[in-house]
N, C-alpha and C positions, 0 to 999 in steps of 0.2 A: 342650633349648636353644632358647627363639624366635628369631630374627632378627635377627642381631647390629646394630648401628648404633653408627658413630664419635662421636656425638653421647654415647652415652651409656658414662661406665666401666661397665668390666666388674666386675660382681658374681658373687663366688661365692658360695652357701648355705651353710651347713657344719655338717652334725648331727653331735655326738659323741654315739653310740648306746652304751650297753652293757645289755643285756639288756632294750632298750626294745623288744620286736616289736611288740606293743599297744599303745603309744601311733604310733610309724609306720604302724601299721592304722587308726589316727585321725587323723593329721592332716598326715599326707605329702601326701596329695593337696592339700590347702589351698595346700601350699609350690611345688606343682608348677605349680598353678592361676595365675602371680601373674603378672602381664602386663606386666612386665620385659621388655624387649628386649635385653638384652644380661649374662643369665645362666644360671650354670650351681651346678645342686645336689648335692652333694658329702655324704655316709656315711660319716664317719672310723667303723669302729669299736676299740670297746679291748676286742679279744677275749670275747666275746660268748658264754656258752655257751646260749643260748637257740637258737631256729630265726631269729633278725635275718636273719642274711645269705643262709640257703638265699630266704626271704621277698621279699626283697629283688630277687635274682638270678630270680627267678619272676615277681614283679610290677611290676617297677619296670627296666628292663632300661635306661634312657633315664641311668639315676644314675649315677654314679659312685661307686666303693663303695673304699673303701683301709684297708684292715686291718692293726689294730699287733699286734707280736706278745704283748704283754700289756696286763692292763688298769695303764695308766698314769696313772691319776686324770683330771681334767680339764684341771689345766692343761698337763702333759707329753703327755698323750692329745692334746690339742692343736696342742702344739708340732710333735709329729711327723707327726703329719699336714697342717698346714697349709705344709709345706715343701715336699708333691709339687703344690701349686696355685697357678697365675699366677694373680691376678687384681689388680684398681686398689683393690678392696674388700673385706674378710671379711665376712660377717655370720655370727655363732655364733648357734647358733638350738637353745637346748634339746629336742628330742624331742616333750616335752610342752608345747608355744606352740601353739595354732591359731593361723594366719593368715589376711585373708582383704582380697581385693581389690589393690589395688597399694600395698600398705605400704611398697614398698622407697622408688619412688622419691621422695616429700615428703623422708628423710631425705639421701638420695643430695644431691637438688640442696641442701638446706644446706650439709652439707658439702664438697660440689665449689664452694662460693660462698667459703669463706671456709677460706684454706689453713692457719689456725692451727688448727680444729677434726680432731683424730687420731678422735676414738669417740665416740659418740652410742647412745641407747636412745631406742626409744617409749615410748608409753603402756603397761602392761601392766594390762591390767583379767582381775579375777580370774574364770576358764574356768567354775567352775566356780557364781559367784555372780555374773553381771557387773553386779548393782550396787554392786560395790564393785571400788575400786583394788586390784590383788594385789603380796600381801607383797614380794618379792624386791625388785621395783624401783618402784611405782606410778607416778610420776611426775619420777626420776632420786633420784639420791643424795644424801647429806651425810652430815656429820662431826663430831662435837663435838670438845672437844677434847683428850678423854680417849681417842678414837680406838672411838666410842659408833657406830653406823653408824645412819643412817634415811632416809627419803624425805619428799619431797614426797607428801604423801597415806596416810602410813605411818612412825609415831611405836611400838616397840617390839612389842606386839601389835595395838595399836588402829590399823583400816584406815580410812580413809575411805571414804564412798561418794561413788562418782564423778557428778560433779556438771556437767562442763564447769568445776570451780575453776582449772584447771592448764592457759590456753589460750596461753601465751605458750611458744617456745621459748625454752632459757636454757640460762647455762652454769650445768654444776652438776661437784661434787666428784667422782662416780664414778657409769659403765654400769653396769646390772645384766649379766652376762654370759648370762643366760637370752633376750637377744636383741643383742647388742652387734654393735653398727659400727663398723669401725675399717678405718683405712684400712693397704694392707701394708704401706707402705713405716715408718710410724712402728711397726708391732708390731715388723715385723724390728730395726727401729732400736733399742726397746728391748728386743731377743732372745728378745720372745715375754712365754709369761709365769714368771712364780720358779718351777718344777719342784717345789721344796720344801714348797707349799702342798700340793699334790697335787689336793685341791678345795673348796674353798669362800674367796674373797676373795682370791682370785687376782685376779680383777677390778680388786678395789680397790686392790690391791695397783699391777698395772700403771697402770692411771690417775694414782694418785699421783706413780708415774715419771714417765710423761708430763708432766705437770703442770712436775715439777721440771726438766725439758726444754725448760718453752717451751710446751708446747701446752696446748688447751683439748679441754673433755669438755661435752658437751650431753645437756639434753635435749630431743625434737624431738616438737613439739604432733601432729603433725601425721600421726601415721603411731601406729597401737593396735594390739595384738597381744595374745592369750587366752592367759594362763597359767594351767593347777591348779595347779603349783609343789608342791614339795618328789615330786616324781616318782622320784627316786632314793632316799633319805633319809627317812625322817618325822624331827618337829621332833623326838619325844622320843628317838633312837638316841644313845646315847654317844658313838659315832666319831662324829657331826656334832657333837655338845658338846666332843668333843676337839677337832676339827678347827677351830673357830669359834675357842673360847680359845685356844689354841695358835697360829695363824695371825694373829688381832689384836695378839696380840705383834711376832709376826715384822712388823708390818706395822708398828708402830708404831719398833721397835731400826731397821730400814730406812730410815726416811723421815721418821721429828720433825726439825725445823728443831732442830742444836744447841742455841738459846737453852731449847731446852722439855723437850727428852730426857729427862733422869734426875729429875726428881719428875716430867715427865706421867707415864714409862716404871714408877715407882715407887708412885705413886698406884694406875694400871692396876691392877698386880698387888695392890697389898690392895683394890679394888675386887672383883676377882676371887674374893679369899679370902672375901669379904660374900656373895658367889653362892653361893659352894661350901658355907659356914656356912646360909644360906639352903634350898640344895636340903636339907641332910641336915634341919634339922627340920620338913621338907616329906615325909620319907621318900624322898628319889629319892638314897639313898646312888650309885646310878649314874655320875650325873649329878657328885656332887663327887668320885669317883675318878677321873672324867673332867678335871676340873678339876685334883685333881693332877697325874696327869699329861702334861698338855698343857706345868704349869709346869716340870715334868721335864724335857720335849722342850724349849722354850722355852732354860732353861738350857744345855741341852748342847748349841745348835745354835747358839751365843750367838759361839767362833771364826768359822762362814759366814757370821753374820750381821755380824762385822765389816767383812769383806773387803767384800762386798756394802753396806753402808752405805758403807764406806770409798771405792767405785769409784764411787756415786753421790750421796751426796747433799753440798748445796753450799748458798751461801745461797741463800733464797730472796724473790723478791721480795713483799709483800700482795696485790697483783693475781693471781699465780699460785694463790695459793689459795683461789682464787671457789669458793663452794658448803662450805667448810669457817664450821662455827662458834663461837665464841669462849668458850663458856660449856657447861656442863653439862646435857647432855638426859638424865640419869640426876634429874638435879633439880629439873629445868622438869618433867618428865612425870611423875614419882611423889611428890612432893611443892608442887609448884605447880599441880598437876591440868592441867596444857596437851595435851592427847592429840590435835592438828590443827596442819598445818604453820602456819594461818595465826596460831596461837597466838602462835608464838616471836616474840621480841623480834627485828625487820630490823636493827635495825640494829649485832646481833652476829656478821650474815655475813659476812665476806671479799668482796668486790667485786670483778669487771675495774674 
């Protein structure tokens, strides 16, 4: 830790590791070189079976290591690790993210100046090809009315080149979990991540719950990180397909406003079925099977989801839904051929 200062909020950068020694070897030194004056760096380990822990102890004695007794996934893994950490802000950082210079202070300044901001993210650059924005976060996350997620700078598989086209910090719908800044008080007010998500979209669920509680989520244009992406599961992995489809339904069931609940959830189920047929026609039967399993898991989980919905859902004012796109991004992308964020109809976004 560098010299602490009372003028700088306490920040804990927390990396959740699972068999990621190769990423720690590549990118951990950059994190430790961050010139933020009140910083601790923590590696939480999800019962890795590689040499991660021995490597950290031998090469980075200054780092705090917190070990979970099994692989709890991203959501519950972080919940368990963060219970042991005292800080004003958590920065949840994937091990495959490269950072340079003072990437922390610009985000903390914006969040500290506005008590309503609970979570934020920097700009995500593709580490393997820095001419492009990165898939998972780009310049902040948005959602269409059927629960499909996209970003400033990334719609479905289409990445925009990084040309400084998103120079303004702004409120968004969700911030990417690969580099998620969040006020610790707000994190625990929401009782952390929903462990039932295991991995994928748990940060979107958390951000939506924060919005339902009256908080804001922001994109900070004055900070950037470089993300490899796909460091844990490749895009074609059937388990990743299962998680994405199941968790999308979890997300909608828990958080959709009552007036849109039934028909939007039904249409999402139909769209999932169409996606499954498309996979099948492409010979990707494992992906289709993953969608069937995802739907089966969703219907089985409805009793628990009802409890979560009843405990959290309420009438949400439109200004709390900033970043929500009141159209179908599928129609805009595939039928109207709109593949950049600037081509979307700005009047269809909820604004604060």
